[in-house]
SEDOLO-157428 format. One record per residue (C-alpha): x, y, z. Coordinates in steps of 0.2 Angstrom, whole numbers, padded with zeros to 4 digits, always signed. Example, Ala and Ser with C-alpha at 12.3 -4.5 7.8 and 13.67 -1.06 7.14 Angstrom:
+0062-0022+0039/+0068-0005+0036/
This chain:
-0018-0003-0008/-0005+0008-0012/+0013+0013-0007/+0018+0029-0004/+0024+0041+0010/+0028+0060+0013/+0027+0071-0004/+0043+0070-0011/+0054+0060-0022/+0063+0045-0015/+0078+0048-0006/+0089+0039+0007/+0094+0052+0020/+0112+0056+0023/+0119+0051+0041/+0122+0070+0042/+0119+0085+0033/+0132+0088+0020/+0138+0107+0018/+0140+0115+0002/+0156+0109-0008/+0169+0124-0007/+0174+0132-0023/+0190+0125-0028/+0208+0128-0038/+0207+0121-0056/+0224+0116-0052/+0222+0104-0039/+0220+0089-0048/+0219+0080-0065/+0205+0068-0062/+0192+0064-0074/+0175+0073-0072/+0158+0066-0074/+0144+0072-0085/+0155+0081-0096/+0171+0086-0104/+0187+0083-0093/+0195+0097-0085/+0207+0102-0072/+0201+0100-0053/+0194+0086-0040/+0181+0074-0050/+0170+0073-0035/+0168+0090-0028/+0178+0096-0013/+0178+0097+0005/+0166+0106+0014/+0168+0123+0019/+0176+0126+0037/+0170+0144+0039/+0152+0150+0042/+0148+0143+0059/+0145+0155+0071/+0145+0170+0059/+0134+0185+0061/+0115+0183+0057/+0113+0183+0037/+0104+0198+0029/+0088+0196+0023/+0086+0191+0004/+0093+0174+0004/+0084+0160+0014/+0078+0168+0028/+0066+0182+0035/+0072+0196+0046/+0074+0190+0063/+0065+0197+0079/+0061+0193+0096/+0050+0180+0100/+0034+0184+0111/+0042+0186+0127/+0046+0165+0129/+0062+0164+0137/+0077+0156+0126/+0085+0140+0133/+0102+0143+0142/+0115+0148+0130/+0104+0151+0116/+0106+0165+0103/+0091+0177+0109/+0087+0182+0091/+0088+0165+0082/+0076+0160+0097/+0065+0174+0093/+0064+0169+0074/+0059+0150+0080/+0047+0155+0092/+0038+0165+0080/+0035+0151+0068/+0033+0139+0083/+0014+0144+0083/+0008+0132+0095/+0022+0133+0108/+0027+0114+0107/+0046+0117+0106/+0046+0109+0088/+0041+0115+0072/+0034+0106+0056/+0038+0107+0037/+0025+0120+0035/+0030+0131+0050/+0050+0128+0044/+0044+0134+0027/+0036+0150+0035/+0055+0155+0041/+0063+0154+0026/+0061+0166+0011/+0070+0170-0007/+0078+0185-0013/+0062+0190-0022/+0052+0187-0004/+0043+0171-0012/+0042+0156+0000/+0055+0142-0002/+0051+0126-0014/+0041+0115-0003/+0053+0100-0009/+0069+0109-0003/+0062+0111+0014/+0057+0095+0016/+0075+0090+0011/+0082+0100+0024/+0070+0093+0035/+0076+0076+0032/+0094+0082+0034/+0091+0090+0052/+0076+0080+0059/+0087+0068+0070/+0075+0060+0079/+0064+0056+0064/+0049+0065+0073/+0045+0074+0057/+0048+0090+0067/+0064+0099+0073/+0067+0106+0089/+0077+0123+0092/+0093+0114+0093/+0092+0104+0076/+0084+0122+0069/+0102+0129+0075/+0111+0118+0064/+0098+0121+0050/+0101+0139+0050/+0121+0137+0051/+0120+0126+0036/+0109+0139+0025/+0122+0152+0030/+0135+0143+0021/+0125+0141+0007/+0121+0158+0008/+0140+0162+0006/+0142+0151-0008/+0126+0158-0017/+0131+0177-0017/+0149+0172-0023/+0139+0166-0040/+0125+0178-0040/+0136+0191-0048/+0122+0203-0055/+0115+0203-0037/+0096+0198-0045/+0093+0185-0032/+0094+0172-0044/+0107+0161-0053/+0107+0161-0072/+0113+0148-0085/+0132+0155-0084/+0131+0157-0066/+0125+0139-0064/+0140+0133-0074/+0153+0143-0065/+0146+0136-0048/+0146+0118-0055/+0164+0120-0061/+0170+0128-0045/+0162+0113-0036/+0172+0101-0047/+0159+0096-0058/+0162+0100-0076/+0144+0097-0084/+0141+0096-0103/+0129+0110-0110/+0115+0099-0112/+0116+0093-0094/+0118+0111-0088/+0103+0115-0099/+0092+0101-0091/+0096+0107-0073/+0091+0123-0076/+0075+0119-0085/+0071+0108-0070/+0076+0120-0056/+0072+0137-0064/+0057+0146-0055/+0042+0148-0069/+0030+0162-0063/+0012+0159-0066/+0008+0164-0084/+0025+0161-0090/+0032+0178-0090/+0048+0181-0081/+0047+0197-0067/+0062+0204-0059/+0072+0191-0052/+0061+0177-0058/+0071+0172-0074/+0083+0160-0066/+0086+0148-0050/+0082+0154-0034/+0093+0151-0020/+0082+0137-0011/+0081+0127-0028/+0100+0131-0032/+0103+0122-0016/+0093+0106-0020/+0100+0106-0038/+0118+0106-0030/+0114+0091-0018/+0105+0081-0032/+0122+0083-0044/+0134+0079-0029/+0122+0063-0025/+0121+0057-0042/+0141+0060-0044/+0144+0050-0029/+0135+0035-0036/+0145+0036-0052/+0161+0037-0040/+0156+0022-0033/+0155+0012-0049/+0170+0019-0055/+0182+0010-0046/+0197+0015-0057/+0194+0032-0057/+0195+0032-0077/+0180+0041-0080/+0170+0026-0088/+0159+0013-0080/+0157-0004-0090/+0139-0008-0089/+0133-0026-0092/+0117-0031-0101/+0105-0029-0085/+0114-0011-0080/+0112-0006-0099/+0094-0010-0101/+0087-0005-0085/+0089+0015-0082/+0087+0018-0063/+0069+0025-0061/+0063+0035-0045/+0047+0036-0039/+0038+0053-0046/+0035+0066-0033/+0019+0073-0028/+0016+0091-0034/+0023+0105-0022/+0006+0108-0016/-0009+0096-0017/-0026+0102-0019/-0038+0094-0008/-0052+0103-0016/-0049+0095-0033/-0042+0078-0033/-0052+0071-0049/-0052+0079-0065/-0066+0075-0079/-0060+0070-0097/-0068+0084-0108/-0082+0078-0120/-0083+0059-0112/-0100+0061-0104/-0114+0050-0110/-0131+0046-0106/-0132+0035-0091/-0115+0037-0084/-0103+0050-0079/-0088+0057-0088/-0071+0049-0086/-0062+0054-0072/-0043+0055-0069/-0031+0059-0055/-0029+0078-0055/-0010+0077-0051/-0004+0069-0064/-0007+0064-0083/-0013+0047-0086/+0002+0035-0083/+0003+0022-0097/+0016+0008-0102/+0022+0022-0115/+0024+0035-0102/+0043+0040-0100/+0054+0034-0088/+0041+0020-0082/+0042+0001-0078/+0035-0011-0094/+0040-0027-0087/+0044-0036-0070/+0061-0037-0075/+0062-0018-0075/+0055-0018-0057/+0067-0031-0051/+0083-0023-0059/+0078-0005-0054/+0078-0011-0036/+0095-0020-0037/+0103-0003-0045/+0096+0008-0030/+0099-0005-0017/+0115-0013-0022/+0121-0031-0023/+0125-0031-0005/+0109-0023+0003/+0097-0035+0013/+0083-0039+0002/+0074-0056+0010/+0074-0059+0028/+0066-0074+0039/+0066-0080+0056/+0072-0098+0059/+0066-0111+0072/+0080-0112+0085/+0067-0124+0096/+0053-0135+0092/+0048-0139+0110/+0043-0126+0115/+0043-0118+0098/+0055-0102+0097/+0061-0093+0083/+0077-0082+0082/+0082-0067+0074/+0079-0062+0056/+0091-0069+0044/+0094-0060+0028/+0098-0064+0010/+0106-0050+0000/+0101-0042-0017/+0115-0051-0024/+0111-0068-0018/+0094-0067-0022/+0099-0061-0040/+0109-0078-0041/+0095-0089-0033/+0081-0082-0046/+0091-0087-0059/+0097-0104-0053/+0079-0109-0049/+0073-0100-0067/+0086-0112-0076/+0082-0126-0066/+0064-0124-0071/+0068-0118-0088/+0077-0135-0090/+0062-0146-0086/+0051-0137-0097/+0062-0138-0112/+0067-0156-0109/+0047-0160-0109/+0048-0166-0090/+0034-0151-0087/+0023-0143-0097/+0009-0153-0106/-0004-0138-0105/-0006-0123-0114/+0005-0112-0103/+0021-0116-0092/+0013-0113-0077/+0021-0116-0059/+0009-0118-0044/+0014-0111-0026/+0004-0117-0011/+0014-0111+0004/+0013-0099+0017/+0024-0083+0015/+0042-0087+0015/+0059-0080+0005/+0056-0095-0006/+0040-0089-0012/+0047-0073-0018/+0062-0082-0026/+0051-0093-0037/+0041-0078-0041/+0055-0069-0046/+0062-0084-0056/+0046-0085-0066/+0046-0067-0070/+0064-0069-0077/+0061-0085-0088/+0043-0082-0095/+0035-0094-0084/+0017-0091-0076/+0015-0092-0057/-0001-0099-0050/-0003-0095-0033/-0014-0105-0022/-0020-0099-0004/-0013-0108+0010/-0030-0110+0018/-0039-0117+0003/-0049-0133+0004/-0044-0148-0006/-0059-0146-0019/-0052-0129-0024/-0035-0133-0025/-0039-0149-0037/-0050-0136-0047/-0035-0123-0050/-0022-0135-0053/-0032-0145-0067/-0039-0128-0075/-0020-0121-0075/-0014-0135-0083/+0000-0138-0068/+0012-0148-0070/+0025-0142-0055/+0019-0137-0039/+0031-0129-0025/+0023-0135-0008/+0025-0133+0009/+0028-0148+0020/+0011-0149+0027/+0002-0147+0010/+0013-0161+0001/+0002-0176+0008/-0013-0166+0001/-0006-0165-0015/-0002-0183-0015/-0020-0188-0009/-0027-0178-0023/-0015-0186-0037/-0028-0198-0046/-0036-0182-0049/-0023-0169-0054/-0014-0181-0066/-0004-0167-0074/+0006-0163-0058/+0024-0173-0061/+0034-0163-0050/+0032-0157-0032/+0047-0147-0025/+0047-0145-0006/+0049-0127-0003/+0057-0128+0014/+0069-0142+0018/+0061-0158+0024/+0069-0170+0037/+0077-0185+0031/+0064-0197+0038/+0050-0187+0031/+0059-0185+0015/+0061-0204+0014/+0042-0207+0017/+0036-0194+0006/+0048-0197-0009/+0042-0216-0008/+0024-0211-0008/+0026-0199-0022/+0035-0212-0034/+0019-0223-0031/+0010-0210-0038/+0021-0205-0053/+0027-0191-0046/+0045-0183-0043/+0047-0176-0026/+0062-0163-0027/+0070-0154-0012/+0072-0135-0016/+0091-0135-0016/+0091-0150-0028/+0081-0138-0041/+0094-0124-0038/+0110-0136-0041/+0100-0142-0057/+0099-0124-0063/+0117-0119-0060/+0122-0135-0069/+0111-0130-0083/+0112-0111-0081/+0105-0099-0095/+0104-0080-0095/+0086-0072-0091/+0075-0072-0105/+0070-0056-0112/+0051-0050-0107/+0040-0037-0114/+0024-0029-0106/+0013-0042-0115/+0023-0057-0107/+0009-0067-0095/+0015-0066-0078/+0003-0075-0066/-0014-0083-0065/-0023-0075-0049/-0037-0085-0044/-0051-0075-0036/-0057-0080-0020/-0077-0078-0023/-0089-0090-0014/-0101-0094-0028/-0095-0108-0041/-0077-0110-0046/-0063-0097-0044/-0061-0087-0059/-0042-0086-0065/-0037-0069-0068/-0024-0066-0082/-0011-0052-0077/+0003-0048-0089/+0020-0041-0084/+0014-0025-0091/-0001-0025-0078/+0009-0028-0063/+0023-0016-0069/+0012-0001-0071/+0003-0006-0054/+0020-0004-0046/+0024+0013-0054/+0007+0018-0050/+0009+0014-0031/+0026+0020-0028/+0021+0037-0035/+0026+0049-0020/+0036+0037-0012/+0049+0042+0001/+0058+0033+0015/+0071+0046+0018/+0086+0040+0027/+0081+0021+0029/+0081+0007+0017/+0062+0003+0014/+0057-0011+0023/+0040-0021+0023/+0033-0034+0035/+0026-0050+0024/+0012-0057+0034/-0004-0055+0023/-0007-0069+0010/+0005-0068-0005/-0007-0078-0015/-0019-0061-0014/-0015-0048-0027/-0014-0034-0013/+0001-0041-0004/+0010-0046-0020/+0009-0029-0027/+0015-0021-0011/+0029-0032-0010/+0033-0028-0029/+0033-0010-0024/+0046-0013-0011/+0057-0022-0024/+0056-0009-0037/+0062+0005-0024/+0078-0006-0017/+0069-0011-0002/+0069-0027+0009/+0054-0039+0014/+0055-0047+0031/+0043-0061+0033/+0033-0066+0049/+0032-0083+0057/+0015-0086+0051/+0008-0087+0067/-0005-0074+0070/-0002-0075+0089/+0016-0069+0085/+0013-0055+0074/+0016-0042+0086/+0032-0050+0092/+0038-0052+0073/+0034-0033+0071/+0044-0028+0087/+0059-0038+0080/+0058-0031+0062/+0053-0014+0065/+0048-0011+0048/+0043+0006+0041/+0029+0001+0029/+0016-0010+0035/+0003-0016+0023/-0012-0021+0033/-0031-0025+0033/-0045-0019+0045/-0047-0035+0055/-0028-0032+0060/-0029-0012+0063/-0047-0013+0071/-0038-0024+0085/-0025-0010+0087/-0039+0001+0089/-0048-0008+0101/-0033-0011+0112/-0027+0006+0113/-0044+0013+0115/-0045+0003+0132/-0033+0014+0139/-0044+0027+0137/-0059+0019+0146/-0048+0013+0161/-0051+0028+0171/-0038+0038+0183/-0024+0050+0176/-0017+0039+0163/-0035+0039+0155/-0037+0056+0156/-0021+0061+0147/-0025+0047+0135/-0041+0056+0130/-0033+0074+0130/-0020+0068+0119/-0032+0060+0108/-0044+0075+0106/-0030+0087+0104/-0022+0077+0090/-0039+0074+0082/-0043+0092+0081/-0027+0096+0073/-0028+0082+0061/-0046+0087+0055/-0041+0106+0054/-0024+0104+0045/-0020+0086+0039/-0005+0086+0052/-0005+0070+0062/+0010+0074+0073/+0013+0082+0090/+0030+0083+0099/+0023+0083+0116/+0008+0071+0115/+0017+0059+0103/+0032+0056+0116/+0019+0056+0131/+0007+0044+0126/+0006+0038+0108/+0023+0031+0106/+0017+0016+0117/+0006+0012+0103/+0018+0015+0090/+0031+0004+0100/+0016-0011+0098/+0019-0011+0079/+0037-0010+0080/+0040+0010+0083/+0047+0014+0066/+0032+0016+0053/+0031+0028+0042/+0018+0021+0032/+0003+0010+0035/-0009+0004+0021/-0026-0002+0023/-0034-0012+0010/-0044-0029+0006/-0059-0021+0016/-0067-0005+0022/-0062+0003+0038/-0073+0015+0048/-0069+0033+0048/-0067+0034+0067/-0054+0020+0066/-0044+0027+0051/-0044+0043+0060/-0038+0035+0076/-0025+0027+0069/-0018+0042+0059/-0015+0051+0077/-0009+0037+0086/+0003+0031+0074/+0008+0048+0070/+0012+0042+0051/+0004+0041+0035/-0011+0029+0034/-0018+0027+0019/-0034+0018+0013/-0035+0013-0006/-0048+0002-0018/-0045-0012-0031/-0048-0028-0036/-0039-0043-0042/-0044-0038-0060/-0035-0021-0059/-0021-0027-0047/-0029-0020-0032/-0022-0001-0038/-0038+0008-0043/-0037+0022-0030/-0030+0029-0014/-0032+0043-0003/-0019+0058-0003/-0008+0059+0011/-0012+0073+0023/-0030+0075+0015/-0039+0081+0033/-0057+0074+0027/-0052+0058+0018/-0059+0047+0032/-0073+0036+0024/-0067+0037+0006/-0054+0028-0004/-0048+0045-0013/-0046+0048-0031/-0042+0037-0045/-0023+0032-0044/-0012+0040-0059/-0014+0026-0070/-0032+0021-0070/-0048+0030-0076/-0066+0028-0067/-0082+0032-0073/-0099+0027-0064/-0113+0019-0074/-0131+0020-0069/-0140+0006-0061/-0159+0008-0062/-0164-0006-0052/-0155-0001-0037/-0160+0019-0040/-0142+0024-0042/-0139+0036-0056/-0125+0048-0063/-0138+0062-0061/-0140+0059-0042/-0138+0075-0031/-0127+0080-0022/-0116+0066-0029/-0117+0056-0044/-0119+0037-0041/-0117+0022-0051/-0108+0006-0053/-0089+0009-0054/-0081+0004-0070/-0061+0006-0071/-0049+0005-0086/-0030+0008-0086/-0014-0002-0090/-0015-0012-0073/-0032-0019-0078/-0033-0038-0084/-0041-0041-0100/-0048-0058-0098/-0052-0072-0087/-0043-0089-0090/-0053-0101-0101/-0068-0090-0096/-0078-0081-0112/-0093-0079-0103/-0087-0071-0089/-0075-0062-0098/-0088-0053-0109/-0099-0049-0095/-0085-0040-0085/-0073-0031-0098/-0082-0021-0113/-0076-0018-0131/-0068-0001-0124/-0057-0010-0112/-0068-0004-0096/-0071-0017-0083/-0086-0018-0073/-0081-0019-0053/-0098-0024-0047/-0097-0010-0033/-0107+0004-0033/-0100+0020-0029/-0101+0039-0028/-0089+0054-0032/-0089+0068-0019/-0086+0086-0023/-0068+0085-0019/-0066+0072-0033/-0063+0057-0020/-0074+0041-0022/-0085+0031-0008/-0090+0013-0010/-0108+0012-0006/-0115-0004-0012/-0112-0020-0022/-0123-0023-0038/-0122-0041-0038/-0126-0042-0019/-0109-0052-0016/-0100-0043-0002/-0085-0042+0008/-0085-0045+0026/-0071-0035+0037/-0060-0049+0037/-0059-0048+0018/-0070-0064+0014/-0083-0064+0000/-0100-0069+0005/-0113-0072-0008/-0129-0065+0002/-0143-0070-0010/-0137-0089-0010/-0136-0089+0009/-0154-0082+0011/-0159-0096-0001/-0151-0109+0010/-0158-0104+0026/-0175-0099+0018/-0177-0119+0015/-0180-0120+0034/-0200-0123+0039/-0196-0110+0052/-0194-0096+0039/-0209-0087+0031/-0196-0072+0025/-0179-0068+0028/-0166-0054+0025/-0148-0058+0028/-0139-0043+0030/-0119-0040+0028/-0108-0025+0031/-0092-0023+0025/-0086-0014+0041/-0093-0029+0051/-0087-0046+0053/-0103-0056+0054/-0120-0058+0046/-0136-0054+0053/-0153-0061+0049/-0169-0053+0050/-0182-0066+0052/-0201-0066+0049/-0206-0083+0056/-0219-0094+0052/-0232-0093+0067/-0233-0112+0069/-0215-0114+0071/-0213-0099+0082/-0227-0104+0093/-0220-0122+0096/-0203-0115+0101/-0211-0101+0113/-0220-0115+0121/-0205-0125+0126/-0196-0108+0130/-0211-0103+0141/-0216-0119+0148/-0233-0114+0142/-0245-0116+0128/-0243-0103+0114/-0254-0105+0099/-0251-0097+0082/-0266-0086+0085/-0260-0078+0100/-0252-0062+0093/-0249-0056+0110/-0238-0070+0116/-0230-0071+0099/-0224-0053+0100/-0217-0056+0118/-0207-0071+0110/-0200-0061+0097/-0192-0050+0110/-0185-0063+0120/-0168-0067+0120/-0169-0087+0124/-0182-0090+0110/-0171-0078+0099/-0155-0090+0103/-0166-0106+0100/-0173-0098+0083/-0156-0095+0078/-0150-0114+0083/-0166-0121+0073/-0161-0109+0058/-0143-0117+0058/-0145-0134+0060/-0141-0137+0043/-0127-0126+0040/-0114-0140+0040/-0126-0150+0026/-0127-0136+0017/-0108-0131+0016/-0109-0115+0024/-0091-0109+0030/-0090-0100+0049/-0090-0082+0041/-0106-0088+0030/-0117-0091+0044/-0130-0080+0053/-0123-0075+0070/-0135-0063+0076/-0153-0064+0072/-0168-0050+0074/-0185-0058+0074/-0201-0047+0069/-0220-0051+0065/-0220-0036+0051/-0217-0043+0035/-0209-0037+0019/-0223-0033+0007/-0226-0023-0008/-0236-0010-0001/-0221-0006+0013/-0210-0005-0003/-0200-0021+0003/-0206-0032-0012/-0207-0029-0031/-0223-0033-0039/-0216-0049-0043/-0212-0051-0025/-0194-0051-0025/-0185-0042-0009/-0179-0025-0012/-0164-0026-0002/-0162-0008+0000/-0177-0005+0008/-0178-0020+0018/-0162-0013+0026/-0169+0004+0029/-0184-0003+0037/-0174-0013+0049/-0160-0001+0050/-0162+0005+0068/-0162-0013+0074/-0147-0020+0064/-0136-0004+0069/-0140-0008+0087/-0135-0027+0086/-0118-0021+0079/-0117-0009+0092/-0120-0022+0106/-0108-0034+0099/-0094-0020+0097/-0098-0015+0115/-0095-0033+0121/-0080-0035+0111/-0072-0020+0119/-0075-0027+0136/-0065-0042+0131/
């Protein structure tokens, strides 16, 4: 899943709207200018003009439409009736607030064209004081006066009255504001902000910069100049850059196009269609992002330093709640480490590790691997940052992994050092005889003196050194070395997949893979006035959470770590108040179920809730707008408060979510709720829906800007690229974020990655007429449940089918559901024996009537499921791999009913279709029971 918000470039909104700088006298100062040759006058612009507020309404031409009275609605007391009429005209639904789209209708340029959407959003951000995504009439008045000040300014420099500003007029304006910019910079500004007519032919008033773009250009120049001013502490017009500053230009997220075409979200690459597969598909909004694209990240060092530049060393970065009481367990408020502190700590930890690898204490395998086995915490990220900076390879271990998987990964990755939480250190020591390469265990959190003595002695007996985390930091400070230059090819991590068949596969991901994924995910990102802030509670060992947190780092954000207790998740959210929340269906579905219960309680509150829900759903489906000033305040603010009340963006990944849940979340949370698709092998960054797409629920959107897709025929499952109305086939992806090999696994690598770099996903997809993809099946019948766990359906069927009770068995899993259903065709003899016991009367295998009755009896059904499940433990089936509900039938799968192949293999799709009604009914009944809980 990916990170993005409203469709404009990254910015932190000013605390109040900054009026335009007043033209100044060039004799005012002799301070240096920024961006060009020094000239007299103030260096950083001038005070805002004091005139303009309360002036007569502006004449048509620059920035507004002619005002007129508004449909008989009475203005508020003391309001200008003419201005109220203009506001009422665009407030089409009479809600008392206007959206970005409605505000844009109120604004025109001198050539009667609508304002540039990014400029309208900029103004909306400035004056939307309650952050509702809309502005009220009082906010509109302030905005209107602000525009009038800019009109005065614009008219002064539009000397030929053309309605646009040309290059000469732009230079005069900038000089008057106090910015003496070089001809090159002025030319770049003119190229970026000049209006470009369709076809490239300029008509009257179209050759220069329109009023709205002039406003935006001036605000951008002012913002960049003030950033330089903050760095130029001695005011000599020069800033000294260290190595990090020099090597890392600031990179801001690319903004979305001014207008998104939801009807064409993907484009076919010409000449790529081949027999048996579709053409290659790319994102329609941007050229393909590669590691050679301009102004992009090429390594994780770029990512970190970019965030440091944007945030500044004093801004908060990593926050965590400390334990204030153990009996009962209580946590305090968030305590924060700044960007500067984390930067110093990553260098200390990295220097310490580097010293141990260099002197031979660590590293006796083919890669300098560093294991991490812990729940999410601030030190987890510091270790990862240290690995990125010193060319070390992190190996993440799921906090919930069993000992067999941990042993395999440690040995497979040849890991000699493992950072571990206190609860996992004993497990590492117990398995030390089977993980002989481990030489050092570092406690990732402080140990009590007593526990430290015990564990240190135990480790010593096993030939292992136990270190405290701060001990390693001190070692690094004493043996400090600067960070090591990295490249896009530098290996960053081995991320082991969590599949359920065989041993985990080690996915090799380079710094270039992850850096490209980050730039993909921050496309369109904006958090306006706030520092981006994410809640970290999904496992960092999973690529989904790891990339989401790197996204935050790249744009100067902050990361708040949850306590790790699922029962305290809402408490953590309400205390942290994040504006970005990456999530998964199992968490979001609980929010939906809890909120929907209000609509089923009856009474006035229930009626209001359902009215609000239906009103907002209709608006969402018609326009993509998920905000409503009245209903959001009255009804949905309570739902929003549960998750902290400050969300701007919610990401959903790891498993599919139902379209109905997605729509509910979008209207209830009144923010972007974005679903995406990806695998560990493509850094979880293959696709995502576009914000504001009114019909995207049920899809995973178009390819991201860095990934190509194609669909390849799967004849055995009857999915082809020629299917109507939509092409279907196995999804292949290719891009700079896609891996190139599994570690020490040539066989699986060759089966997954072809000679052209295309990666097989094993998922079957289809592409709709808008260029969006849907996931419809799995090729290998290894599928993911709603909680995110993978299950190997055919293996489970094989284990259950060993029971004498089974004549035939079809196991069904649904990625939108949390449990498996079995369709059992029982052995008549076994069924008769169980039925006799339940009914307390003799039932024979030949008594078809009694057997049919038995298949429909709920007590017999439970007895059959219990009999099937008695060997679950012996077979090593985990809870999510076990059949939880059963449908029993005497109607077998046959070749004649198309459920078996001529070789008597089960045709899964047809088996499902045969029992679809019964399966759907079981899921529906379970959902109904859950809602009652």
